[in-house]
C-alpha positions, 0 to 999 in steps of 0.5 A: 313637308309644304303643301304646295311650293313654288320657287323663282327667280328674277334679276333687276338691273338698276345703274349697273346694279344686279339684284337676284331676288329668289321666291318661294311660297307655301303652305304649313301648318303653323307649327310645322312652321315654327319649327322649321324656324328653330332648327334653322338657327342661321334663319331667327334668333330664338328671342325672334321666335319667341316675339312671334309666338307671343305677338302674333296669334296663329291660324292653323295653317299659314300660307308664306312667301318666302324672299331671299336675296343677297342684298336684303338676305331673306324675309318671310311674308305670313298669309292666313289662307282662305282656304286650304284644299 
């Protein structure tokens, strides 16, 4: 379960193209974040999860910024929080 969560939605129009991007952010324990990826089969393949775990040493907690759009799909940006309250 996320420590804190914010969700925003924005719309941009360029030459008739409308792009809507949803934004969420939260802090979670790394194992909980990986578990969420595993349980949501539609989000990430098992091979990608294995690559992430093998190549990125995750700290105890991670900050996650999730961008979602019909044009780009879902992108998770991971950050190492400096301080966890």
